[in-house]
N, C-alpha and C positions, 0 to 999 in steps of 0.2 A: 844688539843684544846677541851675545852668543848663542847658536841652538842651544848646545848642553846647557845651559844656565836659564832659557827658556823653558827647556824640558822638567826642571828642578824645579822651576817656579811652579809649574802646571801640577806637579806631582806632591810639594808641599800645600798647593791651595784644595787640591784632592784628599789632602789627608786631616786638614781641620776642618770637623764635623762636629755637630750637635750631637751629645750621647745618646739623647733620648727624644722620642716624638710624644706628645701628651695623646692617650686614647689610644683604641684599635680600630686599624681601618679594615674595614668588612669588604672582602672578596668575594662575589658569585662568578662561576664560571660556566655556562651552558655548552655542553661540547655533543648536545644529544645530534646536531644537525648533521650527520656522517654523510650523507647524498653528498650534499655542497662544500662540505668541509668548511663550515662557519663554527667559529668559538664565539658566541656573543659575552660579553664582559659589563660586570656591573661593580663597581666599587663607591663606598661610603666614607669618606675622608672626614675626619673632626680637623678642624683649622677654625682661626680667626681671622679678623679683617685686616687687610693689608694687602702688601704682593705678595704672591706664591708662584714659586716655578714646579713643578710635577716633572720629574724624569722617567723618560723610557729606560730599562736598562741596555746599557750602550757595550762595556765590556763583560761579555763573559767568562766565567771562569772553566777553565779546561779549554777553551778555544785558543786562547793565548791573544785573540784579538779583538777588536770593535766589531763583533760580529751580529748583532742584536737586528733584530730584523725589522724592523722600525717600517720598511716600506710597505709591509703587507699585515698592517692597521690601517682601520679606516672609520668612518662616521662616528668621528669625536664629540662628544656633546657634554659639556659639562653645564651641572645645573647648581642654584641655589635655591633655598626656600622654592624650588619651582620654577623658578625663571633662570633662563637661559642665562650664561655667562659668557663674555667673548674671551677667547683667550688667542695668544699669539705664538707662534713659533718663535725661539729666539736663532737671528738670522745668522749667529756664527758656532750654535750648538743647534742642529737638527733634533735633536734627542730632547730639548728640554722645550716645554710649555709654560708659557707666563699668563699669568693673569691676577686680576683684583678682585680681593673676597670683598664683597660689601657690607657693612654693618649690619648686625643683625641675624648675617649668616655664620651659624656653627658648624654645619655638616654639606661636604659636595659631594653631589650623585653625580657618578660621571657613570657614562655608557661608550662604549666600542667594540667592534670586532675588530678579531683576527682570525686573518683570514687564509687559513693554512693552505699548503702548497696543492692544486690540484694536478700538477705533474713534475716530473723532476726537474723540467727546465726553468721551474718558477724557485726552485728550494728541494729541502728533505721533505719528503714524503711521510708525514706524520699522523696520516688520520686517511683511513680505510673504510668501508663498511664492516670491515669485522674486528678493527685494531685502533688505538690512539695512544700517542706516547704525548701528555700534557706535561711541558715544561713551564713554569710560571713565570720565568722570566720574558715571556713573548705576550702574558697576559696580565701584564700589571703596571702603573703608573704608580711612583711613589714621592713623598716631599724632597725637595733636591737638599743636601747640604746636612744629611742626619746619618749618623750611623748604622746602617741596615743590621745591625744586630739590637737595635733601640727602635725600631719599628714592629709594635704587634700586630697582626694580619689574624684575622679571622676566616680561613678561606671555607668554601665549597665547592663542589666539582659534579654537576647533572651530566649523568651517561645515558645512553640509550636502554630501554628496558631490558634487564635481566642480563647486562654486563656486569664483570668482577675486575678487581684491580688490584695491583700490588704499589705500595709506597710505603718509604719511610716515616710518613705521619700517621700520627695517631689519629682516628675515625673517631667522632665523640657517636657519631648517629648515622643511621642511614636512612632515606624515608625518602620514596615516589621516585627512585632511582637518582638521588641526590645522594651526596657523601659529605658530611658536615665533620671537617674536623679542626681539633683540638687547635685553639689560636697559637702562634708559634712566630718568633722572629723575623722579617724577611729576607734574612741571610740563611735562615734554617728551611723557609719556604720554598726561596729559587733552589738549594740546594736539594730540593725532594720532589722530582717529578713522578708523575703518575703514569703508569703502564695500567692498560683497560681494555678489554675486549670481550667479543662475544663469545670466544673459547678461552681457558685462563685454567692454569694449575699450578698451583704449591708443591713441590718438591723440597722436603726438609735435608739440608746438608749438615747442619750441626742444631737439630730443636733442642735438644735436651743442656745445650750449655748456658751458663750465665749470663752468655751474650750470644742470643742465637743467630745462626744462617740459613737463609731459606733462600732458592730459586724460584722466581715468580713468571710464569712463561704465558705469553698472549701469542698466538696462531691464526693463521687464516682458517683452518680446518680440524677440526678434532684429530685428527690423524697424526697432526703434526707434535701433538701432543704425548705421543706415545714414545716414553724413553727408555731406552737401553740400558739393563741393568750395569752395565760395563762402563756406559757414558755418564750414567749417575754418581758409579763409585769413583770416577775419574774427579769430577767434581767435590763431592766429599774429601779426595785426597788433596785437592788444591785447597782446602780450607787447613788440613792438617799439616800440608807443609806447609804454607803460609806462617801460622804459629811458629812452626821450628825455625823459620827465619828470622822473622822479625817481633816474637815474645808478644805482648800483652795485645790484647786488640782494642784498639781506640775508641771503638764505637759502642753502645748500649746496645744494638741489635743490626743484621747486617741485611741487605734485599738485592740478590741479584735479580736487575728488571731485565729480563729479554723477551724479543720479538722473534719469532722464528717465521719467516716468509720468504719468497723472491718479489713481492711485489711491494713491501713496507719497504721504504729506504735503509740502511744500514747505519747503523749511532755505534757509536763508543766513547763513555764520555762519564768521568769520577765524578762521587758525591762523597761526602762524610760515611754515609749510612747503606749508601745504595750504590749502584751503579746503573747507567742505560747502555745496553749490549742489542745489537742485532746480528743476527746468523740466517743461513739458509735452511730452507724448509727441513732437510731430513737432518739438522745438525744433532737432536736428541735421540736419533736412530743412529747415529754415528757413522753417516753416508758421508762419502767423499762430496767436495774437496776437505781438506784439512788444515788449509791454507792459514786462515783466521782462528784455528784454535788456541790460539796464544790471548785472545781478544778478555776474555774473562779474567786471566789471570793478569792481565796489564792491569784492566780497569781495577783489581781487586787490590791488588800491590800500591796503587794510588790510595786508599785508605788509609795508609802512611805514608807513603811517598807522597808528598802534593796537597793533603787535604789536611791531616792535625798534623802534619812536619809541612811548611810552605818556605820557599825560597823569601825571602825579605822585600825583594824589589817586585815581586808580584802581586804583594799586598795591598791593598784598598780597599777602604772602610764600609765601598759599597761600589756601585758597578758603572758610573759612569766618571771615573777616572782613571788613567792609564795605568797598566799593570807592566811593569818590562821586564823581559824576558831572559834576562843576563844570565840564571843560574837553571834552563830547560835543559841543559847537559846534564844535569842532575834528577831535576822532576820528573821529565820524561825519559832523559836516556837510562837511568838505571832502573826506573821502573820497566822498562822494555827489555832491560837486560834481565830482571827477574820475573818478566812476564815468560822470555824464553827458558829460564830455568825450572819455573814451578810448571810451563807446560807439560815438561820433558819427565819432572819428576813426580808430577802427578798422574802421568800416562794419557792427557788431554791430546798430547804426539808420545808416538813412539822413539824410542831412541834412536832410530834410523831416522825418523822423519826431521828429528830436531837437529842430527848432522848435514841431512842437505839442505836445512835453513839455513846453518850456519856457512854452509856451503856457498850457498845463493848470493849472501850477504857481503861474505869477503871477494867473491866474483864483481859483485858491484862495484866496491868501493876500491879494489886492486885497481880496476880499469877505469874509473870513472873521472873524465879530464875534469871537471868542474873542481875537482881539489885543487889544482894546479894555481886556481885564483881567488877560491872561495873557502874559507878555512872553515870545519866544522862549526867555533863558536858562531859566526857568521850568520849559522841557518838561524839560530834560534829567535830571528827575527822573522822569518816565514811566514808565519799565522799574520801578522802586520802587512809584509810587501805582499803577500797574497792577495789583495781586498778583497778580487771578484770572484774567486776562487773556482778559476778556468782552466784545464790542463793548459803545461807547458809544451812548447813547439818540440824545443831542446832539452828534456828533465835533466839529464846528464852531463850537460854541461851548464844550464842554468844552477843546478842544485834547489833541493826543497826543502823538505824536513828530516834532512839529515840527522839530525839532534834526534830522533828517536833508534834508528835502524846502525848509523855509525855509531851511536854513542854505546848501543850494544856491546860493538866491539871492544872498543877503548874499555867499560867496566870489565869485560872479559881478561882484558889484559892486566886489571888494578886485582882480579880475583886471582888469578895465576899467580902475579907476583909477589901478592898477599904469600900464597901457599908455599913461594920458592923461598924466599926472605926469611918465612919463620919456619922453613924445613918441616912444613907441613899441619903444623900448629896452628894456624889462623889463617881463615877465608872469609870472602866480605860476606857471608853470613855472619860474621862476628862482629864486623863493620854494621853490619845492618841492626843487630839485635841492640848492641851498645848505643847507637843513630839515635833508634826509634824508642829508649825506655822514658819513662817517668812523662809527669803531666797528668793530669784529670781527663778522664773521658768527656769528647766534646770541646775541647781547648783547642787552639790553632797554636801550636808553637812555629817562630819565626827562625830561620837561618838563614846565612849567607856562605860565600867560597870558604872562606876562614874556618868556618864552624866543621865544614865537610871537611877540610884538611888535618885541621886537629885531631879530628875522630879518627880518622886514618894513621893520622903519627901514635895515637895512643894505644891502638891497638897492633901497630908494626911501623915501626920506625921504617921512614923510606922515602925522604923530599918529597911528597907526595905532588906539592904543589908545582914543582918543575916537572915531574914522570905526567901530569895531567895538562898543564899547559900546555905541554909540548905538543901534544896530541889534540889541543884544542883551535892550538893556534896556527895547525902548519897549511903554508901552502906550497908544497913541493910537490903533490901526485905522488908522493907515497904511500903504499898499503897499510892500513892496518895491520898492527903485530899482535892483536892478542890471541888469536888460534894459535901462532908460533910459538907465542908463550906459553901458552896450553898445550905443545907436545904435537900440534895437526898443524900437514900443509894443504894448499889449492893444490890440484891435477884437472884436467880436464880430459874425458874420452868423449866414445861418440853414440853412449848411452843416456837419456834425460835422466836426472834424481826424480827424487818424487815429489818435490816443489815443483817442479819444472813438467811432471806428467799431469798433477793436479792442475795446475794452471792452464793448461793443453787442453785439459777434460773439455771444454765447450767449443772447439775448432779451433782455437789460437795456434798459429805455429809457432814457435820459441826460439827466434835463432838470434839471439841477443848475443852469444858469446861467439859466432863464425861470421854470418854477414853485417850482425848488427841491427836487426830488425827483430819486432815482434808483428804477425800479422795474423789479423783476424779472419773468421772464416768465412767473411763476405770479400778477402782480399784487401782490404783497408792497410795501411801499416799505423798500428796503432803506437810506433815507439821505432825513433832511428836513431842511433847511436852516433854523437859526435864522432866528426873522423875516422869513422868505421867505413870499409868498402862498400857498402850501401851509400853513404854519406857522398862517398868521393866518386860513386857515379851518379850523384845530382839528384838522390832519392831524399825527402823528406816527409815529416808524418802528414797522416790524413791522406797519403798519395793511394792509390786503389791500383791493385797490378790485377791486370786482367789474364794476362798468359805467361806461362813458363816456357821457354824454349819451342812455343808455336802451338801450347795445348793450354785451353781453357785452364785458371787457374785453380791450384788445392792443396793443402799445405801438404801432402804429400808428395805431389809434382814438385812442390818448391825443396824439400828436403830429399828428394830424390837429384834434383839438378846440383845441392848440394855435393852431395856423394859422388856425383859422376864428372862434376869439375874437378875433381883429385886427380883424373887420367886426363886432362886437359880440355874437356865438353865447355864450352862458354855458358856463362850462366845468362840469357837474354829474357828481357821480360818487356813484356807491355803495359803500360802506365796509363791511368788518366790521372791530371790533376785540374779539377774543374773542366772546361772544356776544350782541353787539350791530351792527347793522345800523342806519344812517344814510345819507342824502342830504347831500353838502357842494357847496358853490358856492365855486370859485375865482377871483377878481378879478384877473384878470391879461390886457395888451392888447397886449403888446409881442411876440408870435410868437416862434420860434423862436431860442434864442442860442448859439452855440457859441464857445469864444477861439479867436482866431491870433493873428498875428503879423505887423507891418508895418513896414518902415522909416521910422524918424524922418528927413523932411526936412532935410538940410542938417548933421545929426551923422554921426561919424564909425562907419561899420559895423563894431564891433570882436567883433561876434558872430561872423561868418562866420568874421576868425582866429582865434579862440578854437577853435570847433569843428571846423575843418581841420586832415587829417593832417600832422604836424609835417615828415614830409618834403616837402609842398606848400609851407612856411614859408620853408624854408630858401632 
């Protein structure tokens, strides 16, 4: 059978499910063992006699891949009427547990442990002595073949004494450190994580609205909860600016769940009425670096793009059938475009920082050799291809999650073209408001590529399918043209832009646009560009630079060597690779180079208008 037919059959099978499951599943999670980071799970599942398959969630929304951490559960015991029942794993599906329910058994009592990683080499650290991110897909088994919207679950969560939490779930009551939540469908539960901690604070972003918005923050220490007034004002402006783009809010209330910590693993994951966000310890105080200040705008835009409105290929009514990623250039790509725009409009990024970020993106894709063989559309499958989540040796040649950042430049080009064709009367804001209108709160609306193109044509005719398709499918290595269409162009000089400066704050030497390398403060090469001067000299990622022109390595000495090479002084490095030492010479004479933007003389400046707050555009 052809592969495409096999995939189609698998998808059809995944879609053929029973609408409702009788009874209510009781789910108890004890997450109070913060020292050993063990979460103890108890479930009571109503059943009928006969064969039964239980699923552990495999395909996690927002991950775009089968990432369910089944390797981190242990101690699974299933009982009926107090007697242990034998279960077997499906040899063709590691996420399926099969058993026979005996006559007379109406409820299964299930126990297992979720062993939250104790270090980052095991996975994401989401449990510390002070903080917890409880994702329900990690701690639940559910009956196979049922629509997750039709499985009712009554959840509860035990926390360490004195901890507080934020979640989109409704709390029915709290007693003895346990939060009991109102029963919800399994799909709602898995879409409603809990952030909890010893140090917790809620900030109102739009509390008085009919559909209120809060910022719920957990931190490793109480000082990290001290928020600068300007930072909070920018978050409140984010909510207003998103309203101006999308129109009606698709949720009943919204909780930004935010962990501010330098030890808690970072995260950015969208949900219908909340989002999981991880930022550095000084984020609320407005401290550098500002690199990730587009994170909350990105996840918030997903309330519209990706949650309330979802690409039809991604939709499966449960968590154990393949989600197809074909339209992620819209789901994630347009979301990241709005993340950049909303970060700038709200003040989370200053205008010059937003410009520096766009210069960085343009420089990355203008010189990325992987665009010669792998088109943008193919990168939507990266989450599935990158099954082990390991770093790439040659990232610019292999390509990775470009459907985020390169699609930002694609959608910038669409926005600029809408403005040009309409003589300034139509913008991508108009498309967003039109596309994301209608429907009831909590409803999931599905779309495909044709719907996107039809909506674009409705706001401004422009043969959009051909325009976007050319950019999605190009394998000619040409640079994205969105910035040029917006009236700006890339140039280089010897002064780091703001983004590079932030990235170098921890001692990294960023010489991607000269030697083709990034070097950590320990001398380890974090990246080597394909066919760059460093590549041609025989260097590769993870090689350690020990000396520069006869002196012990430092980032400053390496940069000075690049400057000196303009006058003919060779760049000579002593490097170590495993147990081997060698001397390499890099043939490079063009000095330090960092990307910046400048206006194209005579062209309309659309980019400044795009990034300006909406209140300034009226």
